[in-house]
C-alpha positions in Angstrom: 14.5 -18.5 2.9 14.3 -17.3 6.5 14.2 -13.6 6.9 13.4 -12.8 3.3 10.9 -10.1 2.4 8.8 -10.0 -0.8 9.2 -6.9 -2.9 7.3 -5.7 -6.0 9.8 -4.0 -8.3 9.0 -0.6 -9.8 11.9 -0.9 -12.2 12.5 -2.5 -15.5 15.8 -3.9 -14.2 15.2 -5.5 -10.8 18.0 -8.0 -11.2 20.5 -5.2 -11.2 18.9 -3.3 -8.3 18.4 -6.3 -6.1 21.8 -7.9 -6.8 23.8 -9.1 -3.8 26.0 -6.3 -2.4 23.7 -3.6 -3.8 22.7 -0.9 -1.3 19.2 0.4 -1.2 17.6 3.2 0.8 14.2 3.3 2.4 12.1 6.2 1.0 8.7 7.4 2.2 5.7 8.5 0.1 7.0 12.1 0.3 10.3 11.0 -1.4 12.4 11.5 1.8 15.0 9.0 2.7 14.1 7.6 6.1 16.6 4.7 6.5 19.4 2.9 5.0 21.4 1.8 3.4 20.2 -1.7 3.4 22.7 -4.1 1.7 21.2 -7.0 -0.3 22.6 -10.3 0.9 20.7 -12.5 -1.6 17.7 -12.2 -3.9 15.8 -14.2 -6.4 12.8 -13.6 -8.7 9.5 -15.1 -7.4 6.7 -14.8 -10.0 6.3 -11.1 -10.6 8.0 -10.2 -7.3 11.4 -10.6 -5.7 12.5 -12.3 -2.5 15.2 -10.3 -0.9 17.3 -10.8 2.2 19.2 -7.9 3.6 22.5 -8.2 5.6 22.0 -7.9 9.3 18.2 -8.0 9.1 16.8 -11.2 10.7 13.2 -12.0 10.2 10.4 -10.1 8.6 9.4 -8.4 11.8 12.6 -6.3 11.7 11.2 -4.7 8.5 7.8 -3.9 9.9 8.7 -0.2 10.6 9.2 0.2 6.8 5.8 -1.0 5.7 4.2 1.4 3.2 7.6 2.7 2.1 9.7 2.2 -1.0 13.3 1.1 -1.7 15.4 3.4 -3.8 18.8 4.1 -5.2 20.5 7.4 -5.8 19.8 8.8 -9.3 23.5 8.6 -10.2 23.5 4.8 -9.7 20.6 4.3 -12.1 21.2 2.9 -15.6 21.4 6.0 -17.8 18.4 6.4 -20.2 19.0 5.4 -23.8 19.1 7.8 -26.7 15.8 9.6 -27.0 14.8 8.5 -23.5 14.4 10.4 -20.2 13.4 9.7 -16.7 9.8 11.0 -16.1 10.9 13.0 -13.0 13.2 15.0 -15.3 10.5 16.2 -17.6 9.3 19.1 -15.4 10.5 22.3 -17.1 11.3 20.7 -20.5 10.6 23.1 -23.4 7.9 21.7 -25.7 8.1 22.6 -29.4 6.7 21.7 -32.8 9.0 20.3 -35.4 9.3 23.8 -37.0 10.6 25.1 -33.6 7.4 26.9 -32.7 7.4 26.9 -28.9 4.2 25.5 -27.2 5.2 25.9 -23.6 6.9 24.1 -20.7 6.2 20.7 -19.1 4.6 21.7 -15.7 3.6 18.2 -14.5 3.7 14.5 -15.4 0.7 12.2 -14.7 0.8 8.4 -14.7 -2.8 7.6 -15.6 -4.4 4.3 -16.4 -4.5 5.3 -20.1 -0.8 6.1 -20.0 1.7 8.9 -19.2 0.4 12.4 -19.8 2.4 15.6 -19.7 0.9 18.9 -18.7 2.2 21.7 -20.9 1.9 25.3 -19.7 1.6 27.5 -22.8 1.5 31.2 -23.1 -2.3 31.3 -23.3 -3.4 28.1 -21.7 -2.3 24.7 -20.5 -3.1 21.3 -22.1 -2.4 17.6 -21.6 -0.4 15.7 -24.2 -0.1 11.9 -24.2 3.5 10.9 -23.8 3.5 8.5 -26.6 5.9 8.0 -29.6 3.2 9.1 -32.0 3.1 12.5 -30.4 6.5 12.9 -28.8 8.8 12.8 -31.9 12.1 13.7 -30.3 13.5 13.9 -26.7 16.6 16.1 -26.2 17.6 15.3 -22.6 20.7 17.4 -22.7 18.8 20.4 -24.2 15.8 19.8 -22.0 13.3 19.9 -24.8 10.7 17.8 -26.5 9.7 18.0 -30.2 6.0 17.0 -30.5 3.3 16.5 -33.1 0.1 17.1 -31.0 -3.2 15.3 -31.9 -5.3 17.1 -34.4 -7.5 19.8 -32.7 -5.6 19.8 -29.4 -4.1 23.3 -29.9 -7.2 25.0 -31.3 
């Protein structure tokens, strides 16, 4: 397909985001929108990647200025998270509590590490890292911006 570019999706739903007619914006590493919208003319899955052709963009050379950038969509166009789910970027500032409502602190950072997602919790006396896994994060209240957790034994001592 002449003029197609190969993209590696960072979404669980690339078929929706790369659908014909969908508009995407070019975002740099700082998270700033630097170009767009680009309208998807056609796309198809290709192994673990996607081949995408944008309307009015002829040839791969036309996309060279965008190497090292990402394609994004406005947050309001994303599929809403399911019950007990949250977008990772939303976690900053969430209240972290035990099941008995004892406050532990606020989420101050989120890290995507090889071992998995970790949240940094800033408590009244110290900060700690908590694996963002179902065994430790018991409840996610997106509307109330809080997490109910059961920390691993010894973490809080």
